[in-house]
N, CA, C and O atoms as a GROMACS GRO file, in nm:
protein
  348
    1MET      N    1  -0.467   1.119  -1.856
    1MET     CA    2  -0.545   1.235  -1.816
    1MET      C    3  -0.630   1.280  -1.934
    1MET      O    4  -0.580   1.298  -2.045
    2VAL      N    5  -0.758   1.299  -1.908
    2VAL     CA    6  -0.852   1.347  -2.009
    2VAL      C    7  -0.895   1.488  -1.969
    2VAL      O    8  -0.921   1.514  -1.852
    3VAL      N    9  -0.902   1.578  -2.065
    3VAL     CA   10  -0.946   1.715  -2.040
    3VAL      C   11  -1.076   1.738  -2.114
    3VAL      O   12  -1.085   1.717  -2.235
    4ILE      N   13  -1.179   1.782  -2.039
    4ILE     CA   14  -1.308   1.812  -2.101
    4ILE      C   15  -1.347   1.956  -2.068
    4ILE      O   16  -1.306   2.011  -1.966
    5ASN      N   17  -1.426   2.014  -2.154
    5ASN     CA   18  -1.477   2.149  -2.134
    5ASN      C   19  -1.614   2.139  -2.070
    5ASN      O   20  -1.707   2.084  -2.131
    6ILE      N   21  -1.629   2.192  -1.948
    6ILE     CA   22  -1.759   2.187  -1.882
    6ILE      C   23  -1.823   2.326  -1.885
    6ILE      O   24  -1.754   2.427  -1.890
    7ARG      N   25  -1.955   2.327  -1.880
    7ARG     CA   26  -2.032   2.452  -1.887
    7ARG      C   27  -2.137   2.452  -1.778
    7ARG      O   28  -2.213   2.357  -1.763
    8CYS      N   29  -2.141   2.560  -1.701
    8CYS     CA   30  -2.243   2.573  -1.596
    8CYS      C   31  -2.381   2.578  -1.660
    8CYS      O   32  -2.404   2.658  -1.751
    9PRO      N   33  -2.476   2.495  -1.613
    9PRO     CA   34  -2.610   2.496  -1.672
    9PRO      C   35  -2.692   2.620  -1.635
    9PRO      O   36  -2.795   2.646  -1.697
   10LYS      N   37  -2.648   2.697  -1.535
   10LYS     CA   38  -2.722   2.818  -1.496
   10LYS      C   39  -2.673   2.943  -1.568
   10LYS      O   40  -2.753   3.020  -1.622
   11CYS      N   41  -2.540   2.963  -1.570
   11CYS     CA   42  -2.487   3.088  -1.626
   11CYS      C   43  -2.404   3.069  -1.752
   11CYS      O   44  -2.363   3.167  -1.815
   12SER      N   45  -2.379   2.944  -1.792
   12SER     CA   46  -2.307   2.908  -1.914
   12SER      C   47  -2.158   2.942  -1.914
   12SER      O   48  -2.096   2.943  -2.020
   13LYS      N   49  -2.100   2.969  -1.799
   13LYS     CA   50  -1.955   2.990  -1.795
   13LYS      C   51  -1.885   2.856  -1.818
   13LYS      O   52  -1.933   2.752  -1.775
   14ASN      N   53  -1.772   2.861  -1.887
   14ASN     CA   54  -1.697   2.741  -1.923
   14ASN      C   55  -1.567   2.731  -1.845
   14ASN      O   56  -1.512   2.832  -1.800
   15ARG      N   57  -1.519   2.609  -1.830
   15ARG     CA   58  -1.387   2.584  -1.773
   15ARG      C   59  -1.343   2.443  -1.813
   15ARG      O   60  -1.424   2.353  -1.827
   16MET      N   61  -1.214   2.428  -1.831
   16MET     CA   62  -1.158   2.298  -1.864
   16MET      C   63  -1.140   2.217  -1.735
   16MET      O   64  -1.097   2.271  -1.633
   17LEU      N   65  -1.173   2.088  -1.741
   17LEU     CA   66  -1.162   1.999  -1.627
   17LEU      C   67  -1.074   1.880  -1.665
   17LEU      O   68  -1.101   1.811  -1.763
   18SER      N   69  -0.968   1.859  -1.587
   18SER     CA   70  -0.880   1.743  -1.609
   18SER      C   71  -0.930   1.627  -1.525
   18SER      O   72  -0.956   1.642  -1.406
   19ILE      N   73  -0.944   1.512  -1.589
   19ILE     CA   74  -0.996   1.393  -1.521
   19ILE      C   75  -0.892   1.282  -1.529
   19ILE      O   76  -0.844   1.248  -1.638
   20ASP      N   77  -0.859   1.226  -1.414
   20ASP     CA   78  -0.769   1.111  -1.409
   20ASP      C   79  -0.854   0.986  -1.432
   20ASP      O   80  -0.939   0.953  -1.350
   21GLU      N   81  -0.830   0.918  -1.542
   21GLU     CA   82  -0.912   0.802  -1.579
   21GLU      C   83  -0.912   0.692  -1.472
   21GLU      O   84  -1.009   0.617  -1.461
   22GLU      N   85  -0.806   0.682  -1.396
   22GLU     CA   86  -0.796   0.577  -1.294
   22GLU      C   87  -0.885   0.604  -1.173
   22GLU      O   88  -0.913   0.513  -1.095
   23GLN      N   89  -0.929   0.729  -1.156
   23GLN     CA   90  -1.012   0.763  -1.040
   23GLN      C   91  -1.161   0.759  -1.071
   23GLN      O   92  -1.243   0.774  -0.980
   24ILE      N   93  -1.196   0.740  -1.196
   24ILE     CA   94  -1.337   0.742  -1.236
   24ILE      C   95  -1.393   0.600  -1.235
   24ILE      O   96  -1.332   0.507  -1.288
   25LYS      N   97  -1.511   0.585  -1.174
   25LYS     CA   98  -1.582   0.457  -1.173
   25LYS      C   99  -1.715   0.476  -1.246
   25LYS      O  100  -1.798   0.557  -1.205
   26PHE      N  101  -1.733   0.401  -1.354
   26PHE     CA  102  -1.856   0.411  -1.431
   26PHE      C  103  -1.958   0.311  -1.380
   26PHE      O  104  -1.922   0.200  -1.341
   27LYS      N  105  -2.085   0.350  -1.380
   27LYS     CA  106  -2.193   0.259  -1.341
   27LYS      C  107  -2.219   0.161  -1.456
   27LYS      O  108  -2.162   0.173  -1.564
   28ALA      N  109  -2.304   0.064  -1.429
   28ALA     CA  110  -2.339  -0.035  -1.531
   28ALA      C  111  -2.399   0.033  -1.655
   28ALA      O  112  -2.387  -0.018  -1.766
   29SER      N  113  -2.462   0.148  -1.635
   29SER     CA  114  -2.521   0.222  -1.746
   29SER      C  115  -2.415   0.286  -1.836
   29SER      O  116  -2.446   0.334  -1.945
   30GLY      N  117  -2.290   0.286  -1.789
   30GLY     CA  118  -2.183   0.349  -1.866
   30GLY      C  119  -2.166   0.496  -1.835
   30GLY      O  120  -2.088   0.564  -1.902
   31LEU      N  121  -2.238   0.546  -1.734
   31LEU     CA  122  -2.229   0.687  -1.698
   31LEU      C  123  -2.160   0.705  -1.563
   31LEU      O  124  -2.159   0.615  -1.479
   32CYS      N  125  -2.103   0.822  -1.546
   32CYS     CA  126  -2.044   0.862  -1.418
   32CYS      C  127  -2.095   1.001  -1.387
   32CYS      O  128  -2.101   1.087  -1.476
   33LEU      N  129  -2.132   1.024  -1.261
   33LEU     CA  130  -2.178   1.155  -1.219
   33LEU      C  131  -2.066   1.224  -1.141
   33LEU      O  132  -2.010   1.166  -1.048
   34LEU      N  133  -2.035   1.346  -1.180
   34LEU     CA  134  -1.931   1.423  -1.112
   34LEU      C  135  -1.992   1.550  -1.056
   34LEU      O  136  -2.058   1.625  -1.128
   35ASN      N  137  -1.969   1.574  -0.929
   35ASN     CA  138  -2.016   1.697  -0.865
   35ASN      C  139  -1.913   1.807  -0.890
   35ASN      O  140  -1.794   1.789  -0.864
   36ILE      N  141  -1.959   1.919  -0.941
   36ILE     CA  142  -1.874   2.035  -0.964
   36ILE      C  143  -1.908   2.137  -0.856
   36ILE      O  144  -2.018   2.194  -0.855
   37ASP      N  145  -1.814   2.159  -0.766
   37ASP     CA  146  -1.837   2.250  -0.654
   37ASP      C  147  -1.846   2.395  -0.700
   37ASP      O  148  -1.792   2.433  -0.804
   38GLU      N  149  -1.916   2.475  -0.619
   38GLU     CA  150  -1.922   2.618  -0.648
   38GLU      C  151  -1.781   2.676  -0.647
   38GLU      O  152  -1.693   2.628  -0.575
   39ASN      N  153  -1.762   2.777  -0.726
   39ASN     CA  154  -1.634   2.848  -0.744
   39ASN      C  155  -1.532   2.769  -0.826
   39ASN      O  156  -1.418   2.814  -0.839
   40PHE      N  157  -1.570   2.655  -0.881
   40PHE     CA  158  -1.478   2.590  -0.976
   40PHE      C  159  -1.496   2.654  -1.113
   40PHE      O  160  -1.399   2.700  -1.174
   41THR      N  161  -1.619   2.658  -1.160
   41THR     CA  162  -1.649   2.722  -1.288
   41THR      C  163  -1.702   2.864  -1.265
   41THR      O  164  -1.666   2.958  -1.335
   42CYS      N  165  -1.788   2.874  -1.162
   42CYS     CA  166  -1.856   2.999  -1.130
   42CYS      C  167  -1.907   2.986  -0.987
   42CYS      O  168  -1.856   2.904  -0.910
   43GLU      N  169  -2.006   3.066  -0.949
   43GLU     CA  170  -2.058   3.059  -0.812
   43GLU      C  171  -2.162   2.948  -0.792
   43GLU      O  172  -2.214   2.932  -0.682
   44HIS      N  173  -2.192   2.872  -0.897
   44HIS     CA  174  -2.292   2.765  -0.888
   44HIS      C  175  -2.227   2.628  -0.869
   44HIS      O  176  -2.113   2.605  -0.910
   45SER      N  177  -2.301   2.538  -0.806
   45SER     CA  178  -2.258   2.398  -0.800
   45SER      C  179  -2.357   2.316  -0.884
   45SER      O  180  -2.476   2.348  -0.891
   46TYR      N  181  -2.307   2.211  -0.947
   46TYR     CA  182  -2.391   2.130  -1.034
   46TYR      C  183  -2.326   1.994  -1.055
   46TYR      O  184  -2.213   1.971  -1.012
   47VAL      N  185  -2.396   1.905  -1.121
   47VAL     CA  186  -2.348   1.771  -1.150
   47VAL      C  187  -2.339   1.755  -1.301
   47VAL      O  188  -2.426   1.801  -1.375
   48ILE      N  189  -2.232   1.689  -1.345
   48ILE     CA  190  -2.223   1.654  -1.487
   48ILE      C  191  -2.229   1.502  -1.500
   48ILE      O  192  -2.178   1.428  -1.416
   49PHE      N  193  -2.292   1.457  -1.605
   49PHE     CA  194  -2.302   1.314  -1.638
   49PHE      C  195  -2.209   1.291  -1.756
   49PHE      O  196  -2.228   1.349  -1.864
   50ILE      N  197  -2.108   1.206  -1.737
   50ILE     CA  198  -2.016   1.176  -1.847
   50ILE      C  199  -2.023   1.027  -1.879
   50ILE      O  200  -2.046   0.944  -1.792
   51ASP      N  201  -2.003   0.997  -2.007
   51ASP     CA  202  -2.004   0.856  -2.047
   51ASP      C  203  -1.861   0.802  -2.047
   51ASP      O  204  -1.766   0.874  -2.017
   52GLN      N  205  -1.846   0.675  -2.079
   52GLN     CA  206  -1.716   0.610  -2.070
   52GLN      C  207  -1.617   0.660  -2.176
   52GLN      O  208  -1.499   0.625  -2.173
   53HIS      N  209  -1.665   0.740  -2.270
   53HIS     CA  210  -1.578   0.803  -2.370
   53HIS      C  211  -1.548   0.948  -2.332
   53HIS      O  212  -1.489   1.023  -2.409
   54TYR      N  213  -1.591   0.985  -2.209
   54TYR     CA  214  -1.569   1.118  -2.151
   54TYR      C  215  -1.641   1.229  -2.228
   54TYR      O  216  -1.594   1.342  -2.234
   55ASN      N  217  -1.755   1.194  -2.284
   55ASN     CA  218  -1.845   1.292  -2.344
   55ASN      C  219  -1.947   1.333  -2.238
   55ASN      O  220  -1.998   1.248  -2.165
   56ILE      N  221  -1.976   1.461  -2.230
   56ILE     CA  222  -2.077   1.507  -2.135
   56ILE      C  223  -2.214   1.477  -2.194
   56ILE      O  224  -2.247   1.521  -2.304
   57ARG      N  225  -2.295   1.400  -2.119
   57ARG     CA  226  -2.428   1.362  -2.165
   57ARG      C  227  -2.536   1.457  -2.115
   57ARG      O  228  -2.636   1.481  -2.183
   58ASP      N  229  -2.514   1.512  -1.993
   58ASP     CA  230  -2.616   1.600  -1.936
   58ASP      C  231  -2.557   1.676  -1.818
   58ASP      O  232  -2.450   1.643  -1.768
   59TYR      N  233  -2.629   1.778  -1.777
   59TYR     CA  234  -2.596   1.858  -1.659
   59TYR      C  235  -2.717   1.861  -1.567
   59TYR      O  236  -2.830   1.848  -1.613
   60TYR      N  237  -2.694   1.877  -1.439
   60TYR     CA  238  -2.803   1.892  -1.343
   60TYR      C  239  -2.763   2.000  -1.244
   60TYR      O  240  -2.658   1.990  -1.180
   61ASP      N  241  -2.846   2.102  -1.230
   61ASP     CA  242  -2.818   2.205  -1.131
   61ASP      C  243  -2.915   2.190  -1.015
   61ASP      O  244  -3.026   2.139  -1.031
   62PHE      N  245  -2.873   2.235  -0.900
   62PHE     CA  246  -2.950   2.218  -0.777
   62PHE      C  247  -3.036   2.341  -0.749
   62PHE      O  248  -2.999   2.453  -0.782
   63ASP      N  249  -3.151   2.316  -0.688
   63ASP     CA  250  -3.237   2.427  -0.646
   63ASP      C  251  -3.182   2.491  -0.519
   63ASP      O  252  -3.187   2.612  -0.503
   64TYR      N  253  -3.128   2.408  -0.429
   64TYR     CA  254  -3.076   2.456  -0.302
   64TYR      C  255  -2.944   2.386  -0.272
   64TYR      O  256  -2.921   2.272  -0.313
   65ASN      N  257  -2.858   2.456  -0.199
   65ASN     CA  258  -2.732   2.398  -0.155
   65ASN      C  259  -2.721   2.422  -0.005
   65ASN      O  260  -2.710   2.536   0.038
   66ILE      N  261  -2.725   2.316   0.074
   66ILE     CA  262  -2.720   2.327   0.219
   66ILE      C  263  -2.584   2.281   0.267
   66ILE      O  264  -2.541   2.169   0.237
   67GLU      N  265  -2.516   2.366   0.341
   67GLU     CA  266  -2.386   2.330   0.396
   67GLU      C  267  -2.406   2.230   0.509
   67GLU      O  268  -2.501   2.241   0.586
   68LEU      N  269  -2.318   2.132   0.519
   68LEU     CA  270  -2.328   2.030   0.624
   68LEU      C  271  -2.323   2.091   0.763
   68LEU      O  272  -2.384   2.038   0.855
   69SER      N  273  -2.252   2.200   0.779
   69SER     CA  274  -2.242   2.263   0.910
   69SER      C  275  -2.377   2.319   0.956
   69SER      O  276  -2.396   2.346   1.074
   70GLU      N  277  -2.471   2.336   0.863
   70GLU     CA  278  -2.603   2.389   0.896
   70GLU      C  279  -2.700   2.280   0.940
   70GLU      O  280  -2.807   2.309   0.994
   71ILE      N  281  -2.663   2.156   0.918
   71ILE     CA  282  -2.752   2.045   0.950
   71ILE      C  283  -2.723   1.995   1.091
   71ILE      O  284  -2.609   1.966   1.125
   72ILE      N  285  -2.827   1.986   1.172
   72ILE     CA  286  -2.812   1.933   1.308
   72ILE      C  287  -2.849   1.785   1.303
   72ILE      O  288  -2.953   1.749   1.250
   73SER      N  289  -2.763   1.702   1.359
   73SER     CA  290  -2.790   1.558   1.357
   73SER      C  291  -2.914   1.527   1.441
   73SER      O  292  -2.952   1.606   1.528
   74MET      N  293  -2.975   1.414   1.416
   74MET     CA  294  -3.093   1.373   1.491
   74MET      C  295  -3.060   1.357   1.639
   74MET      O  296  -3.141   1.393   1.725
   75GLU      N  297  -2.940   1.303   1.670
   75GLU     CA  298  -2.902   1.286   1.810
   75GLU      C  299  -2.888   1.420   1.879
   75GLU      O  300  -2.935   1.437   1.991
   76LYS      N  301  -2.826   1.516   1.813
   76LYS     CA  302  -2.809   1.650   1.870
   76LYS      C  303  -2.945   1.716   1.887
   76LYS      O  304  -2.968   1.785   1.987
   77SER      N  305  -3.035   1.698   1.792
   77SER     CA  306  -3.170   1.754   1.802
   77SER      C  307  -3.243   1.698   1.923
   77SER      O  308  -3.311   1.771   1.995
   78ALA      N  309  -3.229   1.568   1.945
   78ALA     CA  310  -3.295   1.503   2.059
   78ALA      C  311  -3.239   1.558   2.190
   78ALA      O  312  -3.315   1.580   2.285
   79GLU      N  313  -3.108   1.583   2.197
   79GLU     CA  314  -3.047   1.640   2.317
   79GLU      C  315  -3.100   1.780   2.343
   79GLU      O  316  -3.128   1.815   2.458
   80ILE      N  317  -3.115   1.859   2.240
   80ILE     CA  318  -3.166   1.996   2.255
   80ILE      C  319  -3.309   1.993   2.307
   80ILE      O  320  -3.344   2.071   2.395
   81ILE      N  321  -3.392   1.903   2.253
   81ILE     CA  322  -3.532   1.892   2.297
   81ILE      C  323  -3.538   1.848   2.443
   81ILE      O  324  -3.615   1.904   2.521
   82LYS      N  325  -3.457   1.748   2.481
   82LYS     CA  326  -3.455   1.701   2.620
   82LYS      C  327  -3.414   1.812   2.714
   82LYS      O  328  -3.475   1.830   2.820
   83ASP      N  329  -3.312   1.886   2.678
   83ASP     CA  330  -3.264   1.998   2.761
   83ASP      C  331  -3.371   2.106   2.776
   83ASP      O  332  -3.385   2.163   2.884
   84SER      N  333  -3.446   2.134   2.671
   84SER     CA  334  -3.549   2.237   2.679
   84SER      C  335  -3.668   2.188   2.762
   84SER      O  336  -3.737   2.270   2.823
   85ASP      N  337  -3.694   2.056   2.764
   85ASP     CA  338  -3.803   2.002   2.845
   85ASP      C  339  -3.773   2.011   2.993
   85ASP      O  340  -3.865   2.023   3.075
   86LYS      N  341  -3.646   2.005   3.030
   86LYS     CA  342  -3.604   2.011   3.171
   86LYS      C  343  -3.624   2.149   3.230
   86LYS      O  344  -3.637   2.163   3.351
   87LYS      N  345  -3.627   2.249   3.148
   87LYS     CA  346  -3.636   2.388   3.197
   87LYS      C  347  -3.777   2.428   3.227
   87LYS      O  348  -3.801   2.542   3.269
   0.00000   0.00000   0.00000
């Protein structure tokens, strides 16, 4: 188990993150991207880039966060349009 200190790129709040080395898959570049959900460190969600030595290389914060429940599938959208055309 590796413990790293992560920092929110928006508000700079810190929190320790435990990482199980067996669950991490590094890309050919030697980096791994980890999504940090909102309310883990603070109210923001962001991505951290870590290298194979578990050093944080960069952070990326999102402009928008859309919940999956808010997204209507293309099939459902087509059904809604068909139903409205019948009326």
